[in-house]
DODRENGU-817620 format. One record per atom (N, C-alpha, C, O): x, y, z; residue in three letters; chain; atom name. Coordinates in pm, whole numbers, plus 50000, padded with zeros to 5 digits. Layout:
// residues N
SITE:X:Y:Z:ALA:A:CA
...
This chain:
// residues 167
SITE:87078:60266:10318:UNK:A:N
SITE:86980:60208:10227:UNK:A:CA
SITE:86839:60237:10281:UNK:A:C
SITE:86812:60220:10399:UNK:A:O
SITE:86752:60281:10191:UNK:A:N
SITE:86617:60315:10233:UNK:A:CA
SITE:86534:60190:10261:UNK:A:C
SITE:86572:60079:10221:UNK:A:O
SITE:86423:60208:10330:UNK:A:N
SITE:86335:60095:10363:UNK:A:CA
SITE:86283:60029:10235:UNK:A:C
SITE:86278:59906:10227:UNK:A:O
SITE:86244:60109:10135:UNK:A:N
SITE:86193:60050:10011:UNK:A:CA
SITE:86302:59969:09939:UNK:A:C
SITE:86273:59866:09879:UNK:A:O
SITE:86428:60016:09946:UNK:A:N
SITE:86538:59940:09886:UNK:A:CA
SITE:86559:59809:09961:UNK:A:C
SITE:86587:59705:09900:UNK:A:O
SITE:86547:59813:10094:UNK:A:N
SITE:86560:59691:10174:UNK:A:CA
SITE:86450:59591:10139:UNK:A:C
SITE:86474:59472:10125:UNK:A:O
SITE:86329:59643:10125:UNK:A:N
SITE:86215:59556:10091:UNK:A:CA
SITE:86236:59495:09953:UNK:A:C
SITE:86212:59376:09932:UNK:A:O
SITE:86283:59577:09858:UNK:A:N
SITE:86308:59525:09723:UNK:A:CA
SITE:86412:59414:09726:UNK:A:C
SITE:86399:59314:09655:UNK:A:O
SITE:86516:59430:09808:UNK:A:N
SITE:86618:59325:09820:UNK:A:CA
SITE:86561:59198:09884:UNK:A:C
SITE:86600:59088:09848:UNK:A:O
SITE:86468:59215:09979:UNK:A:N
SITE:86406:59100:10045:UNK:A:CA
SITE:86320:59019:09949:UNK:A:C
SITE:86328:58896:09946:UNK:A:O
SITE:86238:59089:09872:UNK:A:N
SITE:86138:59020:09788:UNK:A:CA
SITE:86188:58988:09648:UNK:A:C
SITE:86134:58898:09583:UNK:A:O
SITE:86290:59059:09602:UNK:A:N
SITE:86337:59043:09464:UNK:A:CA
SITE:86369:58901:09422:UNK:A:C
SITE:86318:58855:09320:UNK:A:O
SITE:86451:58828:09498:UNK:A:N
SITE:86486:58692:09457:UNK:A:CA
SITE:86365:58599:09444:UNK:A:C
SITE:86359:58517:09352:UNK:A:O
SITE:86269:58610:09535:UNK:A:N
SITE:86150:58523:09529:UNK:A:CA
SITE:86063:58558:09409:UNK:A:C
SITE:86011:58470:09341:UNK:A:O
SITE:86048:58688:09383:UNK:A:N
SITE:85968:58731:09268:UNK:A:CA
SITE:86034:58684:09139:UNK:A:C
SITE:85966:58637:09047:UNK:A:O
SITE:86165:58697:09131:UNK:A:N
SITE:86237:58654:09011:UNK:A:CA
SITE:86227:58503:08992:UNK:A:C
SITE:86216:58455:08880:UNK:A:O
SITE:86231:58428:09102:UNK:A:N
SITE:86219:58282:09094:UNK:A:CA
SITE:86082:58241:09039:UNK:A:C
SITE:86069:58135:08978:UNK:A:O
SITE:85982:58326:09060:UNK:A:N
SITE:85847:58299:09009:UNK:A:CA
SITE:85833:58341:08861:UNK:A:C
SITE:85731:58312:08799:UNK:A:O
SITE:85935:58409:08807:UNK:A:N
SITE:85929:58450:08667:UNK:A:CA
SITE:85889:58595:08646:UNK:A:C
SITE:85842:58632:08538:UNK:A:O
SITE:85906:58679:08749:UNK:A:N
SITE:85867:58820:08740:UNK:A:CA
SITE:85987:58909:08774:UNK:A:C
SITE:86088:58862:08825:UNK:A:O
SITE:85972:59037:08744:UNK:A:N
SITE:86072:59137:08780:UNK:A:CA
SITE:86004:59247:08859:UNK:A:C
SITE:85891:59285:08829:UNK:A:O
SITE:86073:59299:08959:UNK:A:N
SITE:86024:59414:09034:UNK:A:CA
SITE:86049:59539:08949:UNK:A:C
SITE:86160:59562:08903:UNK:A:O
SITE:85944:59617:08929:UNK:A:N
SITE:85957:59743:08855:UNK:A:CA
SITE:85977:59858:08953:UNK:A:C
SITE:86064:59943:08932:UNK:A:O
SITE:85898:59859:09059:UNK:A:N
SITE:85909:59966:09158:UNK:A:CA
SITE:85851:59921:09291:UNK:A:C
SITE:85754:59845:09295:UNK:A:O
SITE:85912:59968:09399:UNK:A:N
SITE:85860:59949:09535:UNK:A:CA
SITE:85843:60088:09593:UNK:A:C
SITE:85937:60168:09593:UNK:A:O
SITE:85724:60117:09645:UNK:A:N
SITE:85704:60246:09711:UNK:A:CA
SITE:85620:60226:09837:UNK:A:C
SITE:85536:60137:09845:UNK:A:O
SITE:85647:60312:09934:UNK:A:N
SITE:85574:60310:10060:UNK:A:CA
SITE:85523:60451:10082:UNK:A:C
SITE:85601:60545:10090:UNK:A:O
SITE:85392:60464:10093:UNK:A:N
SITE:85331:60596:10109:UNK:A:CA
SITE:85239:60598:10230:UNK:A:C
SITE:85194:60493:10277:UNK:A:O
SITE:85211:60718:10278:UNK:A:N
SITE:85118:60735:10389:UNK:A:CA
SITE:85189:60733:10523:UNK:A:C
SITE:85288:60662:10543:UNK:A:O
SITE:85136:60812:10615:UNK:A:N
SITE:85194:60813:10750:UNK:A:CA
SITE:85097:60749:10849:UNK:A:C
SITE:85139:60674:10937:UNK:A:O
SITE:84969:60778:10834:UNK:A:N
SITE:84869:60718:10923:UNK:A:CA
SITE:84832:60579:10872:UNK:A:C
SITE:84836:60482:10947:UNK:A:O
SITE:84796:60571:10746:UNK:A:N
SITE:84759:60444:10683:UNK:A:CA
SITE:84861:60415:10575:UNK:A:C
SITE:84849:60465:10463:UNK:A:O
SITE:84962:60335:10607:UNK:A:N
SITE:85071:60306:10514:UNK:A:CA
SITE:85024:60211:10404:UNK:A:C
SITE:84947:60118:10428:UNK:A:O
SITE:85074:60236:10282:UNK:A:N
SITE:85046:60149:10168:UNK:A:CA
SITE:85179:60113:10103:UNK:A:C
SITE:85254:60200:10058:UNK:A:O
SITE:85207:59984:10098:UNK:A:N
SITE:85325:59934:10030:UNK:A:CA
SITE:85281:59891:09891:UNK:A:C
SITE:85203:59797:09875:UNK:A:O
SITE:85332:59961:09790:UNK:A:N
SITE:85295:59929:09653:UNK:A:CA
SITE:85412:59864:09582:UNK:A:C
SITE:85523:59917:09580:UNK:A:O
SITE:85386:59747:09525:UNK:A:N
SITE:85485:59673:09449:UNK:A:CA
SITE:85436:59665:09305:UNK:A:C
SITE:85326:59614:09279:UNK:A:O
SITE:85516:59715:09212:UNK:A:N
SITE:85485:59699:09070:UNK:A:CA
SITE:85578:59591:09017:UNK:A:C
SITE:85699:59595:09040:UNK:A:O
SITE:85522:59495:08947:UNK:A:N
SITE:85600:59385:08892:UNK:A:CA
SITE:85549:59354:08752:UNK:A:C
SITE:85439:59392:08714:UNK:A:O
SITE:85633:59283:08677:UNK:A:N
SITE:85592:59239:08543:UNK:A:CA
SITE:85658:59107:08512:UNK:A:C
SITE:85765:59077:08565:UNK:A:O
SITE:85595:59027:08426:UNK:A:N
SITE:85655:58899:08387:UNK:A:CA
SITE:85787:58921:08312:UNK:A:C
SITE:85798:59012:08231:UNK:A:O
SITE:85885:58837:08341:UNK:A:N
SITE:86016:58846:08273:UNK:A:CA
SITE:86004:58822:08123:UNK:A:C
SITE:86082:58875:08045:UNK:A:O
SITE:85905:58742:08084:UNK:A:N
SITE:85894:58706:07943:UNK:A:CA
SITE:85829:58815:07858:UNK:A:C
SITE:85811:58796:07737:UNK:A:O
SITE:85794:58928:07919:UNK:A:N
SITE:85741:59041:07842:UNK:A:CA
SITE:85592:59039:07820:UNK:A:C
SITE:85537:59134:07763:UNK:A:O
SITE:85524:58934:07863:UNK:A:N
SITE:85378:58932:07844:UNK:A:CA
SITE:85311:59031:07938:UNK:A:C
SITE:85374:59083:08031:UNK:A:O
SITE:85185:59057:07915:UNK:A:N
SITE:85110:59151:07996:UNK:A:CA
SITE:85075:59086:08130:UNK:A:C
SITE:85036:58969:08134:UNK:A:O
SITE:85088:59161:08237:UNK:A:N
SITE:85060:59111:08373:UNK:A:CA
SITE:84908:59093:08390:UNK:A:C
SITE:84831:59184:08358:UNK:A:O
SITE:84867:58977:08440:UNK:A:N
SITE:84725:58949:08462:UNK:A:CA
SITE:84691:58963:08611:UNK:A:C
SITE:84780:58978:08694:UNK:A:O
SITE:84564:58958:08641:UNK:A:N
SITE:84519:58961:08780:UNK:A:CA
SITE:84573:58839:08855:UNK:A:C
SITE:84612:58849:08971:UNK:A:O
SITE:84576:58724:08787:UNK:A:N
SITE:84629:58603:08849:UNK:A:CA
SITE:84778:58620:08882:UNK:A:C
SITE:84825:58574:08986:UNK:A:O
SITE:84851:58687:08792:UNK:A:N
SITE:84993:58714:08818:UNK:A:CA
SITE:85007:58801:08943:UNK:A:C
SITE:85091:58773:09028:UNK:A:O
SITE:84926:58905:08953:UNK:A:N
SITE:84932:58994:09070:UNK:A:CA
SITE:84904:58916:09199:UNK:A:C
SITE:84972:58936:09300:UNK:A:O
SITE:84804:58826:09196:UNK:A:N
SITE:84771:58747:09314:UNK:A:CA
SITE:84887:58654:09351:UNK:A:C
SITE:84918:58638:09470:UNK:A:O
SITE:84950:58595:09252:UNK:A:N
SITE:85063:58505:09278:UNK:A:CA
SITE:85180:58580:09343:UNK:A:C
SITE:85239:58533:09440:UNK:A:O
SITE:85212:58697:09288:UNK:A:N
SITE:85319:58779:09343:UNK:A:CA
SITE:85283:58825:09484:UNK:A:C
SITE:85367:58825:09574:UNK:A:O
SITE:85158:58865:09503:UNK:A:N
SITE:85112:58913:09634:UNK:A:CA
SITE:85127:58806:09741:UNK:A:C
SITE:85172:58834:09852:UNK:A:O
SITE:85089:58683:09709:UNK:A:N
SITE:85102:58572:09806:UNK:A:CA
SITE:85248:58551:09845:UNK:A:C
SITE:85279:58532:09962:UNK:A:O
SITE:85337:58554:09746:UNK:A:N
SITE:85480:58533:09774:UNK:A:CA
SITE:85536:58646:09860:UNK:A:C
SITE:85610:58621:09955:UNK:A:O
SITE:85500:58770:09826:UNK:A:N
SITE:85549:58885:09901:UNK:A:CA
SITE:85496:58884:10043:UNK:A:C
SITE:85570:58909:10138:UNK:A:O
SITE:85367:58854:10058:UNK:A:N
SITE:85305:58851:10192:UNK:A:CA
SITE:85377:58755:10285:UNK:A:C
SITE:85401:58787:10401:UNK:A:O
SITE:85412:58637:10233:UNK:A:N
SITE:85481:58537:10315:UNK:A:CA
SITE:85616:58591:10362:UNK:A:C
SITE:85653:58574:10478:UNK:A:O
SITE:85689:58656:10273:UNK:A:N
SITE:85821:58710:10308:UNK:A:CA
SITE:85806:58823:10411:UNK:A:C
SITE:85877:58827:10511:UNK:A:O
SITE:85713:58914:10385:UNK:A:N
SITE:85694:59029:10474:UNK:A:CA
SITE:85644:58987:10611:UNK:A:C
SITE:85678:59050:10711:UNK:A:O
SITE:85564:58881:10617:UNK:A:N
SITE:85518:58830:10747:UNK:A:CA
SITE:85635:58781:10831:UNK:A:C
SITE:85636:58799:10953:UNK:A:O
SITE:85733:58718:10768:UNK:A:N
SITE:85849:58665:10840:UNK:A:CA
SITE:85948:58777:10873:UNK:A:C
SITE:85992:58789:10987:UNK:A:O
SITE:85981:58858:10774:UNK:A:N
SITE:86083:58963:10792:UNK:A:CA
SITE:86033:59084:10871:UNK:A:C
SITE:86109:59148:10943:UNK:A:O
SITE:85904:59117:10856:UNK:A:N
SITE:85839:59227:10927:UNK:A:CA
SITE:85916:59360:10922:UNK:A:C
SITE:85952:59416:11026:UNK:A:O
SITE:85943:59411:10798:UNK:A:N
SITE:86025:59532:10786:UNK:A:CA
SITE:85952:59663:10814:UNK:A:C
SITE:86016:59766:10836:UNK:A:O
SITE:85819:59660:10814:UNK:A:N
SITE:85740:59783:10831:UNK:A:CA
SITE:85673:59781:10967:UNK:A:C
SITE:85599:59688:10999:UNK:A:O
SITE:85699:59884:11047:UNK:A:N
SITE:85636:59888:11179:UNK:A:CA
SITE:85492:59935:11164:UNK:A:C
SITE:85462:60026:11087:UNK:A:O
SITE:85404:59873:11239:UNK:A:N
SITE:85263:59910:11235:UNK:A:CA
SITE:85189:59845:11119:UNK:A:C
SITE:85244:59766:11043:UNK:A:O
SITE:85063:59883:11109:UNK:A:N
SITE:84976:59826:11006:UNK:A:CA
SITE:85003:59892:10871:UNK:A:C
SITE:85040:60009:10864:UNK:A:O
SITE:84983:59815:10766:UNK:A:N
SITE:84996:59869:10630:UNK:A:CA
SITE:84916:59781:10536:UNK:A:C
SITE:84881:59668:10569:UNK:A:O
SITE:84886:59835:10419:UNK:A:N
SITE:84819:59759:10314:UNK:A:CA
SITE:84921:59728:10206:UNK:A:C
SITE:85008:59810:10176:UNK:A:O
SITE:84911:59610:10148:UNK:A:N
SITE:84998:59569:10038:UNK:A:CA
SITE:84918:59576:09909:UNK:A:C
SITE:84809:59520:09899:UNK:A:O
SITE:84973:59646:09810:UNK:A:N
SITE:84912:59653:09677:UNK:A:CA
SITE:85013:59602:09576:UNK:A:C
SITE:85126:59652:09570:UNK:A:O
SITE:84974:59504:09498:UNK:A:N
SITE:85059:59454:09390:UNK:A:CA
SITE:84989:59485:09259:UNK:A:C
SITE:84870:59457:09242:UNK:A:O
SITE:85064:59546:09167:UNK:A:N
SITE:85003:59584:09039:UNK:A:CA
SITE:85103:59569:08926:UNK:A:C
SITE:85223:59551:08946:UNK:A:O
SITE:85047:59577:08807:UNK:A:N
SITE:85132:59585:08688:UNK:A:CA
SITE:85170:59731:08671:UNK:A:C
SITE:85104:59818:08727:UNK:A:O
SITE:85275:59760:08597:UNK:A:N
SITE:85313:59899:08576:UNK:A:CA
SITE:85213:59976:08490:UNK:A:C
SITE:85212:60099:08493:UNK:A:O
SITE:85130:59906:08413:UNK:A:N
SITE:85032:59972:08328:UNK:A:CA
SITE:85094:60019:08197:UNK:A:C
SITE:85215:60007:08176:UNK:A:O
SITE:85011:60072:08110:UNK:A:N
SITE:85058:60116:07979:UNK:A:CA
SITE:85149:60238:07993:UNK:A:C
SITE:85258:60241:07937:UNK:A:O
SITE:85105:60339:08066:UNK:A:N
SITE:85186:60460:08084:UNK:A:CA
SITE:85272:60446:08210:UNK:A:C
SITE:85263:60525:08303:UNK:A:O
SITE:85352:60344:08207:UNK:A:N
SITE:85430:60295:08319:UNK:A:CA
SITE:85542:60388:08362:UNK:A:C
SITE:85587:60473:08285:UNK:A:O
SITE:85587:60373:08487:UNK:A:N
SITE:85706:60444:08529:UNK:A:CA
SITE:85828:60379:08464:UNK:A:C
SITE:85829:60260:08435:UNK:A:O
SITE:85929:60458:08443:UNK:A:N
SITE:86056:60410:08389:UNK:A:CA
SITE:86154:60411:08506:UNK:A:C
SITE:86194:60518:08552:UNK:A:O
SITE:86192:60295:08553:UNK:A:N
SITE:86271:60287:08675:UNK:A:CA
SITE:86408:60222:08657:UNK:A:C
SITE:86495:60236:08742:UNK:A:O
SITE:86427:60152:08545:UNK:A:N
SITE:86552:60080:08522:UNK:A:CA
SITE:86612:60125:08388:UNK:A:C
SITE:86538:60164:08298:UNK:A:O
SITE:86743:60120:08374:UNK:A:N
SITE:86803:60159:08246:UNK:A:CA
SITE:86741:60087:08127:UNK:A:C
SITE:86720:60147:08022:UNK:A:O
SITE:86712:59957:08142:UNK:A:N
SITE:86656:59883:08029:UNK:A:CA
SITE:86517:59933:07989:UNK:A:C
SITE:86477:59913:07874:UNK:A:O
SITE:86444:59999:08080:UNK:A:N
SITE:86313:60054:08046:UNK:A:CA
SITE:86327:60164:07939:UNK:A:C
SITE:86245:60174:07848:UNK:A:O
SITE:86431:60245:07953:UNK:A:N
SITE:86453:60354:07858:UNK:A:CA
SITE:86488:60300:07719:UNK:A:C
SITE:86450:60359:07618:UNK:A:O
SITE:86560:60188:07715:UNK:A:N
SITE:86592:60126:07587:UNK:A:CA
SITE:86470:60055:07529:UNK:A:C
SITE:86442:60064:07410:UNK:A:O
SITE:86399:59983:07615:UNK:A:N
SITE:86281:59907:07570:UNK:A:CA
SITE:86175:59998:07509:UNK:A:C
SITE:86106:59958:07415:UNK:A:O
SITE:86161:60118:07563:UNK:A:N
SITE:86056:60209:07515:UNK:A:CA
SITE:86112:60323:07430:UNK:A:C
SITE:86047:60426:07414:UNK:A:O
SITE:86232:60303:07376:UNK:A:N
SITE:86288:60403:07284:UNK:A:CA
SITE:86190:60422:07169:UNK:A:C
SITE:86133:60326:07117:UNK:A:O
SITE:86171:60547:07129:UNK:A:N
SITE:86075:60580:07024:UNK:A:CA
SITE:85942:60626:07079:UNK:A:C
SITE:85860:60682:07005:UNK:A:O
SITE:85919:60604:07207:UNK:A:N
SITE:85794:60648:07271:UNK:A:CA
SITE:85817:60776:07350:UNK:A:C
SITE:85930:60810:07386:UNK:A:O
SITE:85708:60846:07375:UNK:A:N
SITE:85715:60973:07446:UNK:A:CA
SITE:85719:60949:07597:UNK:A:C
SITE:85653:60859:07649:UNK:A:O
SITE:85797:61032:07666:UNK:A:N
SITE:85810:61019:07812:UNK:A:CA
SITE:85819:61156:07876:UNK:A:C
SITE:85858:61255:07813:UNK:A:O
SITE:85780:61160:08005:UNK:A:N
SITE:85799:61277:08089:UNK:A:CA
SITE:85904:61239:08191:UNK:A:C
SITE:85895:61134:08255:UNK:A:O
SITE:86004:61325:08207:UNK:A:N
SITE:86112:61299:08300:UNK:A:CA
SITE:86133:61422:08388:UNK:A:C
SITE:86136:61535:08340:UNK:A:O
SITE:86147:61397:08517:UNK:A:N
SITE:86175:61505:08612:UNK:A:CA
SITE:86307:61473:08682:UNK:A:C
SITE:86331:61360:08725:UNK:A:O
SITE:86393:61573:08692:UNK:A:N
SITE:86524:61554:08753:UNK:A:CA
SITE:86526:61609:08895:UNK:A:C
SITE:86444:61692:08933:UNK:A:O
SITE:86623:61561:08974:UNK:A:N
SITE:86639:61608:09112:UNK:A:CA
SITE:86680:61755:09116:UNK:A:C
SITE:86638:61830:09204:UNK:A:O
SITE:86762:61794:09021:UNK:A:N
SITE:86813:61932:09016:UNK:A:CA
SITE:86809:61980:08871:UNK:A:C
SITE:86805:61897:08779:UNK:A:O
SITE:86809:62109:08849:UNK:A:N
SITE:86800:62160:08712:UNK:A:CA
SITE:86917:62115:08623:UNK:A:C
SITE:87032:62110:08666:UNK:A:O
SITE:86884:62083:08500:UNK:A:N
SITE:86982:62053:08396:UNK:A:CA
SITE:86952:62151:08284:UNK:A:C
SITE:86841:62154:08230:UNK:A:O
SITE:87050:62230:08248:UNK:A:N
SITE:87031:62338:08149:UNK:A:CA
SITE:86913:62427:08187:UNK:A:C
SITE:86836:62470:08101:UNK:A:O
SITE:86900:62454:08318:UNK:A:N
SITE:86800:62548:08366:UNK:A:CA
SITE:86660:62492:08384:UNK:A:C
SITE:86567:62568:08414:UNK:A:O
SITE:86642:62362:08367:UNK:A:N
SITE:86508:62305:08387:UNK:A:CA
SITE:86513:62168:08453:UNK:A:C
SITE:86613:62098:08447:UNK:A:O
SITE:86399:62133:08516:UNK:A:N
SITE:86388:62005:08585:UNK:A:CA
SITE:86289:61911:08518:UNK:A:C
SITE:86290:61791:08545:UNK:A:O
SITE:86204:61963:08431:UNK:A:N
SITE:86101:61880:08366:UNK:A:CA
SITE:86126:61873:08216:UNK:A:C
SITE:86149:61975:08150:UNK:A:O
SITE:86122:61751:08165:UNK:A:N
SITE:86147:61728:08023:UNK:A:CA
SITE:86038:61637:07968:UNK:A:C
SITE:85993:61545:08036:UNK:A:O
SITE:85997:61663:07845:UNK:A:N
SITE:85899:61577:07777:UNK:A:CA
SITE:85946:61564:07634:UNK:A:C
SITE:85971:61663:07565:UNK:A:O
SITE:85958:61439:07589:UNK:A:N
SITE:86004:61417:07452:UNK:A:CA
SITE:86009:61269:07419:UNK:A:C
SITE:85958:61186:07493:UNK:A:O
SITE:86073:61239:07307:UNK:A:N
SITE:86082:61102:07257:UNK:A:CA
SITE:86210:61037:07308:UNK:A:C
SITE:86320:61090:07290:UNK:A:O
SITE:86195:60921:07370:UNK:A:N
SITE:86310:60847:07423:UNK:A:CA
SITE:86397:60795:07310:UNK:A:C
SITE:86347:60747:07207:UNK:A:O
SITE:86527:60804:07331:UNK:A:N
SITE:86625:60750:07236:UNK:A:CA
SITE:86707:60638:07299:UNK:A:C
SITE:86792:60579:07232:UNK:A:O
SITE:86683:60607:07426:UNK:A:N
SITE:86754:60500:07494:UNK:A:CA
SITE:86858:60551:07591:UNK:A:C
SITE:86862:60670:07624:UNK:A:O
SITE:86944:60459:07637:UNK:A:N
SITE:87047:60490:07736:UNK:A:CA
SITE:87184:60461:07676:UNK:A:C
SITE:87206:60357:07614:UNK:A:O
SITE:87276:60554:07697:UNK:A:N
SITE:87416:60536:07658:UNK:A:CA
SITE:87502:60585:07773:UNK:A:C
SITE:87488:60699:07818:UNK:A:O
SITE:87591:60500:07821:UNK:A:N
SITE:87684:60539:07928:UNK:A:CA
SITE:87614:60604:08047:UNK:A:C
SITE:87652:60712:08091:UNK:A:O
SITE:87509:60537:08099:UNK:A:N
SITE:87437:60586:08217:UNK:A:CA
SITE:87368:60721:08194:UNK:A:C
SITE:87342:60795:08289:UNK:A:O
SITE:87339:60753:08067:UNK:A:N
SITE:87273:60878:08033:UNK:A:CA
SITE:87154:60850:07943:UNK:A:C
SITE:87167:60782:07841:UNK:A:O
SITE:87037:60902:07982:UNK:A:N
SITE:86917:60887:07901:UNK:A:CA
SITE:86919:60993:07792:UNK:A:C
SITE:86942:61111:07819:UNK:A:O
SITE:86895:60948:07670:UNK:A:N
SITE:86887:61041:07556:UNK:A:CA
SITE:86738:61062:07525:UNK:A:C
SITE:86660:60967:07520:UNK:A:O
SITE:86702:61188:07505:UNK:A:N
SITE:86563:61227:07483:UNK:A:CA
SITE:86562:61341:07383:UNK:A:C
SITE:86641:61435:07394:UNK:A:O
SITE:86472:61334:07284:UNK:A:N
SITE:86456:61447:07192:UNK:A:CA
SITE:86338:61528:07245:UNK:A:C
SITE:86223:61484:07241:UNK:A:O
SITE:86369:61648:07294:UNK:A:N
SITE:86268:61737:07351:UNK:A:CA
SITE:86274:61870:07277:UNK:A:C
SITE:86381:61931:07265:UNK:A:O
SITE:86160:61913:07228:UNK:A:N
SITE:86150:62041:07157:UNK:A:CA
SITE:86251:62051:07043:UNK:A:C
SITE:86312:62156:07022:UNK:A:O
SITE:86268:61938:06971:UNK:A:N
SITE:86353:61939:06853:UNK:A:CA
SITE:86501:61920:06875:UNK:A:C
SITE:86577:61911:06778:UNK:A:O
SITE:86546:61912:06999:UNK:A:N
SITE:86688:61890:07022:UNK:A:CA
SITE:86710:61775:07119:UNK:A:C
SITE:86627:61749:07207:UNK:A:O
SITE:86825:61706:07101:UNK:A:N
SITE:86855:61593:07189:UNK:A:CA
SITE:86909:61643:07322:UNK:A:C
SITE:86997:61730:07328:UNK:A:O
SITE:86855:61585:07429:UNK:A:N
SITE:86894:61619:07565:UNK:A:CA
SITE:86954:61495:07627:UNK:A:C
SITE:86905:61384:07605:UNK:A:O
SITE:87060:61511:07705:UNK:A:N
SITE:87124:61401:07777:UNK:A:CA
SITE:87099:61419:07926:UNK:A:C
SITE:87139:61520:07984:UNK:A:O
SITE:87033:61321:07986:UNK:A:N
SITE:86999:61328:08128:UNK:A:CA
SITE:87066:61212:08202:UNK:A:C
SITE:87033:61096:08178:UNK:A:O
SITE:87161:61242:08292:UNK:A:N
SITE:87225:61134:08368:UNK:A:CA
SITE:87122:61056:08451:UNK:A:C
SITE:87037:61115:08518:UNK:A:O
SITE:87130:60924:08445:UNK:A:N
SITE:87035:60839:08519:UNK:A:CA
SITE:87029:60875:08666:UNK:A:C
SITE:86921:60876:08725:UNK:A:O
SITE:87143:60905:08727:UNK:A:N
SITE:87145:60933:08871:UNK:A:CA
SITE:87084:61069:08905:UNK:A:C
SITE:87068:61101:09023:UNK:A:O
SITE:87051:61149:08806:UNK:A:N
SITE:86987:61280:08829:UNK:A:CA
SITE:86835:61273:08808:UNK:A:C
SITE:86765:61371:08833:UNK:A:O
SITE:86785:61158:08761:UNK:A:N
SITE:86642:61145:08733:UNK:A:CA
SITE:86566:61111:08861:UNK:A:C
SITE:86595:61010:08927:UNK:A:O
SITE:86469:61197:08897:UNK:A:N
SITE:86387:61175:09015:UNK:A:CA
SITE:86271:61081:08982:UNK:A:C
SITE:86241:60988:09057:UNK:A:O
SITE:86206:61106:08868:UNK:A:N
SITE:86098:61018:08824:UNK:A:CA
SITE:86079:61034:08675:UNK:A:C
SITE:86106:61139:08616:UNK:A:O
SITE:86030:60926:08615:UNK:A:N
SITE:86007:60924:08472:UNK:A:CA
SITE:85893:60828:08442:UNK:A:C
SITE:85878:60726:08509:UNK:A:O
SITE:85814:60863:08342:UNK:A:N
SITE:85706:60773:08303:UNK:A:CA
SITE:85673:60794:08157:UNK:A:C
SITE:85699:60901:08100:UNK:A:O
SITE:85615:60692:08097:UNK:A:N
SITE:85571:60702:07959:UNK:A:CA
SITE:85446:60790:07952:UNK:A:C
SITE:85369:60798:08047:UNK:A:O
SITE:85429:60855:07839:UNK:A:N
SITE:85310:60936:07813:UNK:A:CA
SITE:85215:60849:07731:UNK:A:C
SITE:85257:60785:07634:UNK:A:O
SITE:85089:60846:07770:UNK:A:N
SITE:84989:60767:07699:UNK:A:CA
SITE:84961:60830:07563:UNK:A:C
SITE:84903:60938:07554:UNK:A:O
SITE:85003:60762:07457:UNK:A:N
SITE:84983:60810:07320:UNK:A:CA
SITE:84919:60699:07239:UNK:A:C
SITE:84916:60584:07282:UNK:A:O
SITE:84869:60733:07121:UNK:A:N
SITE:84813:60630:07032:UNK:A:CA
SITE:84918:60526:06995:UNK:A:C
SITE:84887:60408:06986:UNK:A:O
SITE:85043:60570:06973:UNK:A:N
SITE:85150:60477:06937:UNK:A:CA
SITE:85179:60379:07052:UNK:A:C
SITE:85202:60261:07028:UNK:A:O
SITE:85177:60429:07174:UNK:A:N
SITE:85201:60342:07290:UNK:A:CA
SITE:85087:60242:07306:UNK:A:C
SITE:85111:60125:07334:UNK:A:O
SITE:84964:60287:07289:UNK:A:N
SITE:84848:60197:07297:UNK:A:CA
SITE:84857:60089:07190:UNK:A:C
SITE:84831:59972:07218:UNK:A:O
SITE:84893:60128:07068:UNK:A:N
SITE:84906:60032:06958:UNK:A:CA
SITE:85015:59929:06987:UNK:A:C
SITE:84997:59810:06960:UNK:A:O
SITE:85127:59974:07042:UNK:A:N
SITE:85236:59882:07077:UNK:A:CA
SITE:85191:59785:07186:UNK:A:C
SITE:85225:59666:07181:UNK:A:O
SITE:85116:59835:07284:UNK:A:N
SITE:85065:59750:07392:UNK:A:CA
SITE:84966:59646:07338:UNK:A:C
SITE:84970:59530:07378:UNK:A:O
SITE:84879:59689:07248:UNK:A:N
SITE:84782:59596:07189:UNK:A:CA
SITE:84853:59488:07107:UNK:A:C
SITE:84812:59372:07108:UNK:A:O
SITE:84958:59527:07036:UNK:A:N
SITE:85035:59429:06959:UNK:A:CA
SITE:85102:59329:07052:UNK:A:C
SITE:85110:59210:07021:UNK:A:O
SITE:85151:59377:07166:UNK:A:N
SITE:85214:59289:07265:UNK:A:CA
SITE:85110:59190:07320:UNK:A:C
SITE:85140:59072:07336:UNK:A:O
SITE:84990:59238:07350:UNK:A:N
SITE:84885:59150:07401:UNK:A:CA
SITE:84847:59044:07296:UNK:A:C
SITE:84829:58927:07329:UNK:A:O
SITE:84835:59087:07170:UNK:A:N
SITE:84799:58995:07063:UNK:A:CA
SITE:84906:58888:07045:UNK:A:C
SITE:84874:58771:07025:UNK:A:O
SITE:85032:58927:07052:UNK:A:N
SITE:85142:58831:07040:UNK:A:CA
SITE:85140:58732:07156:UNK:A:C
SITE:85167:58613:07137:UNK:A:O
SITE:85108:58780:07275:UNK:A:N
SITE:85103:58693:07394:UNK:A:CA
SITE:84991:58591:07382:UNK:A:C
SITE:85005:58476:07425:UNK:A:O
SITE:84878:58633:07322:UNK:A:N
SITE:84764:58541:07306:UNK:A:CA
SITE:84796:58429:07207:UNK:A:C
SITE:84743:58319:07218:UNK:A:O
SITE:84884:58458:07110:UNK:A:N
SITE:84920:58358:07010:UNK:A:CA
SITE:85014:58252:07067:UNK:A:C
SITE:85021:58140:07015:UNK:A:O
SITE:85086:58287:07174:UNK:A:N
SITE:85182:58191:07232:UNK:A:CA
SITE:85119:58098:07329:UNK:A:C
SITE:85187:58013:07386:UNK:A:O
């Protein structure tokens, strides 16, 4: 198990107890390490600065006790943003109909990079319409994926914010 997976297991239960979900954990840098945690509210509302501060305080307390990273590092807590990474199977279903860029670990049908409209996940396989044809990409072959910033995605995000303000 990688260090980032260990960290996600350490912090996940506390973040979930606060009403959030971990989207991604990454650790970058060799001289100046940066631990980046992306999280979002479970209820689907847009992540605020106050939410980030709340998650950061909870994570800091856990990391201070567990001390999984040797040496100094910076902790960054953020929302996934509009053109967010797609890291969980439910992300592909949630954003079906939106455009995404997907890169695979190894070539599938002679290529590693795909861009098209998400159709969701079926049997551990992401369905994507790219260049007019449907492509099936096994989840375990996906190295990274993210939404493409489009007018439709911005409109959907604005509608989500407006709905959250009404509640």
